N, CA, C and O atoms as a printed pandas DataFrame, in Angstrom:
     atom_number atom_name residue_name chain_id  residue_number  x_coord  y_coord  z_coord
0              1         N          UNK        A               1   11.633   -6.074    3.931
1              2        CA          UNK        A               1   10.624   -7.099    3.808
2              3         C          UNK        A               1   10.124   -7.517    5.194
3              4         O          UNK        A               1    8.941   -7.806    5.372
4              5         N          UNK        A               2   11.022   -7.545    6.158
5              6        CA          UNK        A               2   10.618   -7.926    7.509
6              7         C          UNK        A               2    9.635   -6.902    8.084
7              8         O          UNK        A               2    8.646   -7.267    8.719
8              9         N          UNK        A               3    9.921   -5.619    7.852
9             10        CA          UNK        A               3    9.019   -4.573    8.351
10            11         C          UNK        A               3    7.646   -4.677    7.681
11            12         O          UNK        A               3    6.617   -4.531    8.340
12            13         N          UNK        A               4    7.637   -4.929    6.382
13            14        CA          UNK        A               4    6.370   -5.060    5.660
14            15         C          UNK        A               4    5.569   -6.254    6.160
15            16         O          UNK        A               4    4.340   -6.251    6.097
16            17         N          UNK        A               5    6.262   -7.275    6.658
17            18        CA          UNK        A               5    5.556   -8.433    7.209
18            19         C          UNK        A               5    4.882   -8.072    8.540
19            20         O          UNK        A               5    3.781   -8.538    8.835
20            21         N          UNK        A               6    5.553   -7.240    9.332
21            22        CA          UNK        A               6    5.018   -6.827   10.630
22            23         C          UNK        A               6    3.965   -5.734   10.464
23            24         O          UNK        A               6    2.905   -5.792   11.088
24            25         N          UNK        A               7    4.251   -4.747    9.634
25            26        CA          UNK        A               7    3.354   -3.627    9.369
26            27         C          UNK        A               7    3.101   -3.537    7.865
27            28         O          UNK        A               7    3.797   -2.802    7.165
28            29         N          UNK        A               8    2.110   -4.279    7.360
29            30        CA          UNK        A               8    1.879   -4.285    5.906
30            31         C          UNK        A               8    1.560   -2.890    5.366
31            32         O          UNK        A               8    0.868   -2.103    6.012
32            33         N          UNK        A               9    2.064   -2.607    4.199
33            34        CA          UNK        A               9    1.797   -1.344    3.532
34            35         C          UNK        A               9    1.826   -1.600    2.028
35            36         O          UNK        A               9    2.146   -2.700    1.577
36            37         N          UNK        A              10    1.490   -0.576    1.273
37            38        CA          UNK        A              10    1.524   -0.713   -0.181
38            39         C          UNK        A              10    0.123   -0.785   -0.778
39            40         O          UNK        A              10   -0.877   -0.606   -0.082
40            41         N          UNK        A              11    0.073   -1.050   -2.073
41            42        CA          UNK        A              11   -1.202   -1.009   -2.785
42            43         C          UNK        A              11   -2.178   -2.088   -2.338
43            44         O          UNK        A              11   -3.383   -1.843   -2.281
44            45         N          UNK        A              12   -1.674   -3.281   -2.020
45            46        CA          UNK        A              12   -2.583   -4.333   -1.554
46            47         C          UNK        A              12   -3.271   -3.915   -0.262
47            48         O          UNK        A              12   -4.476   -4.110   -0.100
48            49         N          UNK        A              13   -2.517   -3.352    0.635
49            50        CA          UNK        A              13   -3.075   -2.888    1.909
50            51         C          UNK        A              13   -4.083   -1.759    1.664
51            52         O          UNK        A              13   -5.143   -1.716    2.289
52            53         N          UNK        A              14   -3.747   -0.863    0.761
53            54        CA          UNK        A              14   -4.650    0.239    0.436
54            55         C          UNK        A              14   -5.958   -0.271   -0.170
55            56         O          UNK        A              14   -7.033    0.243    0.139
56            57         N          UNK        A              15   -5.859   -1.283   -1.034
57            58        CA          UNK        A              15   -7.066   -1.857   -1.632
58            59         C          UNK        A              15   -7.960   -2.475   -0.567
59            60         O          UNK        A              15   -9.179   -2.305   -0.607
60            61         N          UNK        A              16   -7.362   -3.195    0.390
61            62        CA          UNK        A              16   -8.150   -3.790    1.462
62            63         C          UNK        A              16   -8.792   -2.713    2.339
63            64         O          UNK        A              16   -9.937   -2.857    2.767
64            65         N          UNK        A              17   -8.055   -1.641    2.601
65            66        CA          UNK        A              17   -8.603   -0.554    3.424
66            67         C          UNK        A              17   -9.813    0.076    2.731
67            68         O          UNK        A              17  -10.839    0.323    3.366
68            69         N          UNK        A              18   -9.689    0.331    1.439
69            70        CA          UNK        A              18  -10.806    0.917    0.693
70            71         C          UNK        A              18  -11.985   -0.054    0.641
71            72         O          UNK        A              18  -13.137    0.366    0.747
72            73         N          UNK        A              19  -11.706   -1.334    0.480
73            74        CA          UNK        A              19  -12.787   -2.333    0.440
74            75         C          UNK        A              19  -13.504   -2.414    1.783
75            76         O          UNK        A              19  -14.725   -2.564    1.829
76            77         N          UNK        A              20  -12.749   -2.316    2.874
77            78        CA          UNK        A              20  -13.367   -2.367    4.200
78            79         C          UNK        A              20  -14.275   -1.165    4.436
79            80         O          UNK        A              20  -15.372   -1.305    4.977
80            81         N          UNK        A              21  -13.815    0.012    4.030
81            82        CA          UNK        A              21  -14.639    1.217    4.213
82            83         C          UNK        A              21  -15.881    1.165    3.329
83            84         O          UNK        A              21  -16.969    1.556    3.752
84            85         N          UNK        A              22  -15.717    0.686    2.116
85            86        CA          UNK        A              22  -16.859    0.584    1.202
86            87         C          UNK        A              22  -17.876   -0.417    1.732
87            88         O          UNK        A              22  -19.081   -0.172    1.675
88            89         N          UNK        A              23  -17.392   -1.544    2.246
89            90        CA          UNK        A              23  -18.298   -2.546    2.819
90            91         C          UNK        A              23  -19.050   -1.977    4.014
91            92         O          UNK        A              23  -20.232   -2.267    4.200
92            93         N          UNK        A              24  -18.370   -1.165    4.827
93            94        CA          UNK        A              24  -19.019   -0.565    5.990
94            95         C          UNK        A              24  -20.136    0.389    5.554
95            96         O          UNK        A              24  -21.232    0.365    6.115
96            97         N          UNK        A              25  -19.853    1.222    4.558
97            98        CA          UNK        A              25  -20.874    2.154    4.066
98            99         C          UNK        A              25  -22.054    1.383    3.471
99           100         O          UNK        A              25  -23.212    1.727    3.704
100          101         N          UNK        A              26  -21.749    0.348    2.708
101          102        CA          UNK        A              26  -22.819   -0.462    2.117
102          103         C          UNK        A              26  -23.631   -1.149    3.210
103          104         O          UNK        A              26  -24.853   -1.256    3.106
104          105         N          UNK        A              27  -22.956   -1.613    4.252
105          106        CA          UNK        A              27  -23.635   -2.335    5.329
106          107         C          UNK        A              27  -24.585   -1.437    6.118
107          108         O          UNK        A              27  -25.696   -1.856    6.444
108          109         N          UNK        A              28  -24.169   -0.222    6.428
109          110        CA          UNK        A              28  -25.061    0.651    7.203
110          111         C          UNK        A              28  -26.249    1.125    6.367
111          112         O          UNK        A              28  -27.251    1.583    6.917
112          113         N          UNK        A              29  -26.141    1.017    5.050
113          114        CA          UNK        A              29  -27.246    1.402    4.169
114          115         C          UNK        A              29  -27.978    0.200    3.583
115          116         O          UNK        A              29  -28.846    0.359    2.725
116          117         N          UNK        A              30  -27.639   -0.984    4.035
117          118        CA          UNK        A              30  -28.233   -2.219    3.501
118          119         C          UNK        A              30  -29.687   -2.342    3.926
119          120         O          UNK        A              30  -30.032   -2.086    5.080
120          121         N          UNK        A              31  -30.526   -2.734    2.995
121          122        CA          UNK        A              31  -31.922   -3.014    3.290
122          123         C          UNK        A              31  -32.036   -4.509    3.595
123          124         O          UNK        A              31  -31.897   -5.330    2.689
124          125         N          UNK        A              32  -32.289   -4.874    4.858
125          126        CA          UNK        A              32  -32.321   -6.290    5.207
126          127         C          UNK        A              32  -33.457   -7.059    4.526
127          128         O          UNK        A              32  -33.425   -8.289    4.477
128          129         N          UNK        A              33  -34.440   -6.360    4.011
129          130        CA          UNK        A              33  -35.526   -7.041    3.306
130          131         C          UNK        A              33  -35.089   -7.512    1.917
131          132         O          UNK        A              33  -35.528   -8.560    1.442
132          133         N          UNK        A              34  -34.225   -6.732    1.274
133          134        CA          UNK        A              34  -33.788   -7.116   -0.062
134          135         C          UNK        A              34  -32.457   -7.874   -0.058
135          136         O          UNK        A              34  -32.140   -8.577   -1.017
136          137         N          UNK        A              35  -31.683   -7.734    1.014
137          138        CA          UNK        A              35  -30.414   -8.468    1.136
138          139         C          UNK        A              35  -30.235   -8.844    2.596
139          140         O          UNK        A              35  -29.940   -7.996    3.438
140          141         N          UNK        A              36  -30.417  -10.128    2.885
141          142        CA          UNK        A              36  -30.358  -10.535    4.285
142          143         C          UNK        A              36  -28.946  -10.830    4.770
143          144         O          UNK        A              36  -28.719  -10.836    5.980
144          145         N          UNK        A              37  -27.982  -11.075    3.873
145          146        CA          UNK        A              37  -26.618  -11.354    4.334
146          147         C          UNK        A              37  -25.787  -10.072    4.329
147          148         O          UNK        A              37  -25.960   -9.224    3.453
148          149         N          UNK        A              38  -24.893   -9.929    5.296
149          150        CA          UNK        A              38  -24.075   -8.713    5.370
150          151         C          UNK        A              38  -23.046   -8.643    4.243
151          152         O          UNK        A              38  -22.648   -9.665    3.683
152          153         N          UNK        A              39  -22.628   -7.434    3.927
153          154        CA          UNK        A              39  -21.581   -7.230    2.932
154          155         C          UNK        A              39  -20.235   -7.597    3.533
155          156         O          UNK        A              39  -20.013   -7.441    4.734
156          157         N          UNK        A              40  -19.336   -8.087    2.683
157          158        CA          UNK        A              40  -17.978   -8.425    3.103
158          159         C          UNK        A              40  -16.997   -7.601    2.282
159          160         O          UNK        A              40  -17.276   -7.294    1.123
160          161         N          UNK        A              41  -15.855   -7.236    2.858
161          162        CA          UNK        A              41  -14.861   -6.460    2.100
162          163         C          UNK        A              41  -14.426   -7.141    0.804
163          164         O          UNK        A              41  -14.123   -6.460   -0.176
164          165         N          UNK        A              42  -14.390   -8.475    0.786
165          166        CA          UNK        A              42  -13.973   -9.208   -0.410
166          167         C          UNK        A              42  -14.843   -8.873   -1.620
167          168         O          UNK        A              42  -14.387   -8.949   -2.761
168          169         N          UNK        A              43  -16.101   -8.502   -1.363
169          170        CA          UNK        A              43  -17.015   -8.178   -2.462
170          171         C          UNK        A              43  -16.632   -6.865   -3.147
171          172         O          UNK        A              43  -17.066   -6.598   -4.268
172          173         N          UNK        A              44  -15.820   -6.047   -2.473
173          174        CA          UNK        A              44  -15.475   -4.734   -3.002
174          175         C          UNK        A              44  -14.007   -4.613   -3.410
175          176         O          UNK        A              44  -13.558   -3.536   -3.802
176          177         N          UNK        A              45  -13.267   -5.707   -3.320
177          178        CA          UNK        A              45  -11.865   -5.672   -3.740
178          179         C          UNK        A              45  -11.782   -5.566   -5.255
179          180         O          UNK        A              45  -12.589   -6.148   -5.980
180          181         N          UNK        A              46  -10.799   -4.818   -5.715
181          182        CA          UNK        A              46  -10.576   -4.718   -7.153
182          183         C          UNK        A              46  -10.133   -6.069   -7.689
183          184         O          UNK        A              46   -9.324   -6.763   -7.073
184          185         N          UNK        A              47  -10.669   -6.431   -8.834
185          186        CA          UNK        A              47  -10.292   -7.695   -9.462
186          187         C          UNK        A              47   -9.643   -7.380  -10.806
187          188         O          UNK        A              47  -10.259   -6.782  -11.688
188          189         N          UNK        A              48   -8.408   -7.789  -10.940
189          190        CA          UNK        A              48   -7.675   -7.535  -12.175
190          191         C          UNK        A              48   -7.637   -8.803  -13.013
191          192         O          UNK        A              48   -7.432   -9.904  -12.501
192          193         N          UNK        A              49   -7.835   -8.624  -14.291
193          194        CA          UNK        A              49   -7.787   -9.762  -15.203
194          195         C          UNK        A              49   -6.346  -10.029  -15.599
195          196         O          UNK        A              49   -5.485   -9.150  -15.537
196          197         N          UNK        A              50   -6.114  -11.245  -16.001
197          198        CA          UNK        A              50   -4.805  -11.623  -16.503
198          199         C          UNK        A              50   -4.556  -10.850  -17.794
199          200         O          UNK        A              50   -5.384  -10.908  -18.703
200          201         N          UNK        A              51   -3.438  -10.125  -17.901
201          202        CA          UNK        A              51   -3.198   -9.325  -19.111
202          203         C          UNK        A              51   -3.108  -10.167  -20.375
203          204         O          UNK        A              51   -3.280   -9.650  -21.479
204          205         N          UNK        A              52   -2.842  -11.448  -20.225
205          206        CA          UNK        A              52   -2.760  -12.328  -21.392
206          207         C          UNK        A              52   -4.152  -12.727  -21.889
207          208         O          UNK        A              52   -4.306  -13.163  -23.030
208          209         N          UNK        A              53   -5.150  -12.578  -21.040
209          210        CA          UNK        A              53   -6.505  -12.984  -21.391
210          211         C          UNK        A              53   -7.150  -11.914  -22.270
211          212         O          UNK        A              53   -7.302  -10.768  -21.847
212          213         N          UNK        A              54   -7.521  -12.282  -23.468
213          214        CA          UNK        A              54   -8.135  -11.330  -24.387
214          215         C          UNK        A              54   -9.649  -11.443  -24.332
215          216         O          UNK        A              54  -10.199  -12.521  -24.110
216          217         N          UNK        A              55  -10.310  -10.314  -24.537
217          218        CA          UNK        A              55  -11.762  -10.299  -24.592
218          219         C          UNK        A              55  -12.208  -10.489  -26.033
219          220         O          UNK        A              55  -11.534  -10.072  -26.974
220          221         N          UNK        A              56  -13.345  -11.121  -26.176
221          222        CA          UNK        A              56  -13.901  -11.263  -27.521
222          223         C          UNK        A              56  -14.452   -9.905  -27.965
223          224         O          UNK        A              56  -14.692   -9.024  -27.140
224          225         N          UNK        A              57  -14.646   -9.749  -29.257
225          226        CA          UNK        A              57  -15.195   -8.486  -29.747
226          227         C          UNK        A              57  -16.619   -8.303  -29.256
227          228         O          UNK        A              57  -17.075   -7.172  -29.086
228          229         N          UNK        A              58  -17.338   -9.416  -29.022
229          230        CA          UNK        A              58  -18.716   -9.314  -28.512
230          231         C          UNK        A              58  -18.717   -8.738  -27.090
231          232         O          UNK        A              58  -19.564   -7.913  -26.748
232          233         N          UNK        A              59  -17.765   -9.180  -26.274
233          234        CA          UNK        A              59  -17.665   -8.668  -24.905
234          235         C          UNK        A              59  -17.309   -7.193  -24.922
235          236         O          UNK        A              59  -17.870   -6.408  -24.156
236          237         N          UNK        A              60  -16.390   -6.813  -25.782
237          238        CA          UNK        A              60  -15.997   -5.408  -25.887
238          239         C          UNK        A              60  -17.163   -4.554  -26.369
239          240         O          UNK        A              60  -17.346   -3.435  -25.891
240          241         N          UNK        A              61  -17.959   -5.068  -27.314
241          242        CA          UNK        A              61  -19.110   -4.330  -27.818
242          243         C          UNK        A              61  -20.143   -4.120  -26.711
243          244         O          UNK        A              61  -20.712   -3.034  -26.602
244          245         N          UNK        A              62  -20.393   -5.137  -25.892
245          246        CA          UNK        A              62  -21.343   -4.996  -24.783
246          247         C          UNK        A              62  -20.858   -3.946  -23.788
247          248         O          UNK        A              62  -21.665   -3.202  -23.231
248          249         N          UNK        A              63  -19.552   -3.879  -23.562
249          250        CA          UNK        A              63  -18.986   -2.884  -22.660
250          251         C          UNK        A              63  -19.204   -1.474  -23.211
251          252         O          UNK        A              63  -19.550   -0.557  -22.467
252          253         N          UNK        A              64  -19.001   -1.310  -24.512
253          254        CA          UNK        A              64  -19.215   -0.011  -25.154
254          255         C          UNK        A              64  -20.690    0.378  -25.086
255          256         O          UNK        A              64  -21.013    1.540  -24.838
256          257         N          UNK        A              65  -21.580   -0.578  -25.302
257          258        CA          UNK        A              65  -23.025   -0.300  -25.202
258          259         C          UNK        A              65  -23.400    0.152  -23.794
259          260         O          UNK        A              65  -24.218    1.055  -23.622
260          261         N          UNK        A              66  -22.790   -0.486  -22.782
261          262        CA          UNK        A              66  -23.082   -0.127  -21.399
262          263         C          UNK        A              66  -22.659    1.317  -21.117
263          264         O          UNK        A              66  -23.423    2.082  -20.528
264          265         N          UNK        A              67  -21.448    1.689  -21.533
265          266        CA          UNK        A              67  -20.989    3.064  -21.344
266          267         C          UNK        A              67  -21.848    4.045  -22.130
267          268         O          UNK        A              67  -22.170    5.126  -21.639
268          269         N          UNK        A              68  -22.210    3.676  -23.324
269          270        CA          UNK        A              68  -23.040    4.524  -24.170
270          271         C          UNK        A              68  -24.372    4.813  -23.473
271          272         O          UNK        A              68  -24.819    5.959  -23.428
272          273         N          UNK        A              69  -24.995    3.777  -22.935
273          274        CA          UNK        A              69  -26.280    3.941  -22.247
274          275         C          UNK        A              69  -26.105    4.765  -20.967
275          276         O          UNK        A              69  -26.955    5.592  -20.637
276          277         N          UNK        A              70  -25.002    4.536  -20.251
277          278        CA          UNK        A              70  -24.774    5.241  -18.984
278          279         C          UNK        A              70  -24.601    6.739  -19.185
279          280         O          UNK        A              70  -24.960    7.533  -18.316
280          281         N          UNK        A              71  -24.046    7.127  -20.340
281          282        CA          UNK        A              71  -23.807    8.536  -20.589
282          283         C          UNK        A              71  -24.819    9.145  -21.558
283          284         O          UNK        A              71  -24.597   10.234  -22.087
284          285         N          UNK        A              72  -25.933    8.442  -21.790
285          286        CA          UNK        A              72  -27.018    9.001  -22.572
286          287         C          UNK        A              72  -26.787    9.027  -24.065
287          288         O          UNK        A              72  -27.428    9.798  -24.780
288          289         N          UNK        A              73  -25.876    8.191  -24.548
289          290        CA          UNK        A              73  -25.619    8.153  -25.991
290          291         C          UNK        A              73  -26.692    7.386  -26.741
291          292         O          UNK        A              73  -27.528    6.709  -26.142
292          293         N          UNK        A              74  -26.656    7.500  -28.019
293          294        CA          UNK        A              74  -27.592    6.747  -28.854
294          295         C          UNK        A              74  -26.803    5.828  -29.764
295          296         O          UNK        A              74  -25.628    6.063  -30.047
296          297         N          UNK        A              75  -27.472    4.776  -30.219
297          298        CA          UNK        A              75  -26.823    3.799  -31.085
298          299         C          UNK        A              75  -27.243    4.098  -32.535
299          300         O          UNK        A              75  -28.429    4.137  -32.864
300          301         N          UNK        A              76  -26.261    4.300  -33.359
301          302        CA          UNK        A              76  -26.536    4.531  -34.778
302          303         C          UNK        A              76  -25.965    3.393  -35.598
303          304         O          UNK        A              76  -24.823    2.984  -35.393
304          305         N          UNK        A              77  -26.752    2.885  -36.521
305          306        CA          UNK        A              77  -26.288    1.791  -37.369
306          307         C          UNK        A              77  -26.230    2.273  -38.804
307          308         O          UNK        A              77  -27.049    3.076  -39.250
308          309         N          UNK        A              78  -25.249    1.765  -39.503
309          310        CA          UNK        A              78  -25.104    2.125  -40.913
310          311         C          UNK        A              78  -25.858    1.167  -41.788
311          312         O          UNK        A              78  -25.853    1.311  -43.010
């Protein structure tokens, strides 16, 4: 634990590293006319929901519709 305090490692560190690189790529490609504030790594960190928190069926349906549209599916109703 002492070593991890001095030299952090693990999944949290990896997530921050990926967020920093993603923010850098987004920043060098940022259009200052459409977004005047710089990107921050916090905007790209993975956000996990509480496993106890359940989604409503409406939220789940919207998620399915989004994937369906993204992959060119069609909606069929009975």
